[in-house]
N, C-alpha and C positions, 0 to 999 in steps of 0.2 A: 281767404283761401281763393285762388284763381279758378275760374270756371273752365271747364274742359271745352275744347273747340271741336265741334261736331260739324262736318260737312254734310249738307243735305242736298243730294243730287236727284233731280227729276228727269226721267226719260219720257218717251212718247205714249205711255198708256193714259191718255187724257181722261178716260172715264173715272179714274181713281184720284184724280187731283183734289176733289173736294175732301176725300178722306185724308190726304196728306196735309192739306192746308188746315183741316181741323185739328190735326195733331201738333202743329207748330207751336201754339201757345204753351202747351205742356212741355214740349222739348225746350223752349226758350226759358222756362223756369229752372232748368238744370244745366243748360249748355249755351255757350256762345255759338250761334248757328252761322255757317258760312254757306250761303245759297249758291247752288250750281244747276244749270240746265243744259241738256245735250242740245246740240245743233238743231235737231229735229224739233225738240220741245220749244226751243226759243225762236223758231221760225215758222211753225205750222199753225194756221188757223183751222179749227174744227168746230163741230156743232157744240162742243163743250166749252168754247170761248176762243178768243183770238190769242195768239202768241203774246202780243203786247199786254193784254189783260193779265195773262198768267205771270209774265215777268214783273209787272207792276205789283200784283198782289204779293207775290213772294218777297219782293223788295220792301214793300210796306210792312209785311209780317215780320221780316228779320231785320229790317232797318239798315240793310247793306246792299251794295251793288250785287247783282247776280252775275256770276261767272259763266260765260257762254262760249269761250273760245279755248282752244288747246293752249295757247300762250299764256292766257290768264290762269289756267289750271295747273300748269307745270310746277310753279313754285310751292304748291301745297305739299310737295314731298321735301325738298331740302331746305328751303328758306322759310316757309310758313307752315310747318307741319300741323296736322290735325291729330286729335287724340283718337277719333273714330270717324269713319265715313259711312253714311247711310245712303244707299241709292233706293229711292222710293218714289215712284214706282220704277222698278227694273224690268225692262221689257225682254222678250225672248231674244231680240236682236243684240241687246247689250249683254245678256247672259252668255251668248255664243261668243261675243268679242272677248269678254273676261275669261271664258274658259280656254280660248285659244290665244290669249295674249295679244289681242289686236287693239292698238291705240289709234283711234281716228276720230275722236270727239273729245270735247271738254270732260265728260263724265268718265271715259275710259282712261284719259290722261290723268284725271284726279285720282282714280283707282290705282293706276300704275305708280304714280308718284307717292301715294299714300302707302301702298303695300311695300314699297322698298324700305320703309321705316319700320316694318314689322308690327304695325298697328292694326286693329280690327276693321274689317270691311263688312258691313251689314247689308244684306240684300233683302228687299221687300219686293218680290217679283209679282208681275201680272201679265200672264201670257196665255194666249188661246191655245198654244200647242205644248203646254207643260207635260202632258202625258203622251206626247208623240215626238215631234222633232226637237223640242227643247229638253226632253227628259235626259238625254246623254250629257248635255251641258250642265244641267242641275247636278247630276251625279259627279261630274268632274269637280265642280266647285264645292260640293259637299265634302270632298276629300282634300281640299286645299287648305293649307295652314293659314290662320287669321281670317278666314271667310266664315261668316255666320249668317243664318237664315231667319228672318222673321217667320214664325210658324205660319203654314199655309194649308190650303185645302181646295177642293173644287168649289168654284164660285157659282156655277150654274150647271149641274150635272145633266139636267134634262135637255137644255138647249145648246150647251157647249160642253160635251162630255169629256173633252180633252184639255179643258181650260183650267188653269190653277191661278189662285190669287192669295197673296199674303193677307193675314189678319192685321189690318192696318191700325187697329186699336191697341196692338202690341208693340208698336215701334219703339217707344221709350223703354219698356221693359226689356226688349231684345238688346237694344244698345247698352243698357246697363249691364246685362249679363255678359255681353261681348267684352266690355271693358274689364270685366273680371276674368276674362278667358274661358267662358263657358257658353255653350249653345243652350238657349232657352228651350225647354222640353214641355210637351212633346212638339216635335217639328210638324207632324201631320196632324191637322185638326178637322 
């Protein structure tokens, strides 16, 4: 039986990368992973590591070249389709772009190319304004066909009362549910 192809796209919420990287071995047991990074993720050095370190680590974990450009991501729709696409972490910026159909990065192009095939897009977001500025975009995407959310909650209600973050331990379970056409419940944790 051929393994399903899962796109794994990382955006710029660098503080969650360790959680995503920790989930990759379990995902690899079930899926052929296609690694993707947004321009920001692929080019920005932070206190959580350099862009080069993150690209190298993702490449070593997945055993494949990391897609970092719009041109590399476009074939994921018509020529090299994915069974599912997981954006983890998905930032508030990327949420807004997806909610308003803006395609200006490798990740948003991968999502656009992927959604045209009617297959599941799974979002594991991490945003400091989930209960303020990004709330409207979350609502729009919750109502979009073939878009699923990794269950989420407040990650630090005392210090960041408007911040929301996916439960990254549920990445695989959420992808599995999305491939069955259902949203993992409860969404709010």
